[in-house]
C-alpha positions in Angstrom: 9.9 3.7 -36.3 13.2 4.2 -34.6 14.2 0.6 -35.3 13.7 1.1 -39.1 15.8 4.2 -39.1 18.6 2.4 -37.1 18.6 -0.5 -39.6 18.8 1.9 -42.6 21.7 3.7 -41.0 23.6 0.5 -40.3 23.1 -0.8 -43.8 24.0 2.4 -45.5 27.7 1.5 -45.1 27.2 -2.2 -45.9 28.6 -2.2 -49.4 28.7 -5.7 -50.8 31.0 -6.7 -53.6 30.6 -9.7 -55.9 33.6 -11.7 -56.9 33.7 -11.5 -60.7 36.8 -13.6 -61.2 40.1 -14.9 -59.7 42.9 -13.1 -61.5 45.7 -15.0 -59.9 46.0 -17.1 -56.8 44.1 -15.2 -54.0 43.8 -12.1 -56.2 40.2 -11.2 -57.0 38.3 -8.8 -59.2 35.3 -7.6 -57.3 32.4 -5.4 -58.4 29.7 -3.3 -56.6 26.8 -2.6 -59.0 25.2 0.0 -56.8 28.3 2.2 -56.5 29.6 1.1 -59.9 32.9 0.5 -58.3 35.6 -2.1 -59.1 38.2 -3.4 -56.6 41.1 -5.8 -57.2 42.2 -7.3 -53.9 44.8 -9.7 -52.6 43.9 -11.8 -49.7 44.9 -15.1 -48.0 41.3 -16.1 -47.8 39.7 -18.3 -50.5 36.8 -16.4 -52.0 34.2 -18.0 -54.4 33.4 -16.5 -57.8 29.8 -15.3 -57.9 29.5 -14.8 -54.1 28.9 -11.5 -52.4 31.3 -10.2 -49.6 31.8 -7.1 -47.6 35.3 -5.7 -48.0 35.5 -4.9 -44.2 35.1 -8.7 -43.6 38.0 -9.7 -45.8 41.6 -9.7 -44.6 43.1 -7.7 -47.5 46.8 -7.8 -47.9 48.2 -4.3 -48.4 51.0 -3.9 -50.9 53.3 -0.9 -50.7 54.2 0.8 -54.0 58.0 0.7 -54.5 58.2 3.7 -56.9 
């Protein structure tokens, strides 16, 4: 029983996002249907449209706002 609870706790933060489209070179539109959340990320990695990824496993390039 404790193993099942541990698995549920570990997977509760395992949000997977699906790559919907590549907007520009290495800029991706990603969607999580469970959380109804959209992310646009920039990364040096090549992601495949239609595949599922965890954001924590992607090297996201942070861009500072110059306003």
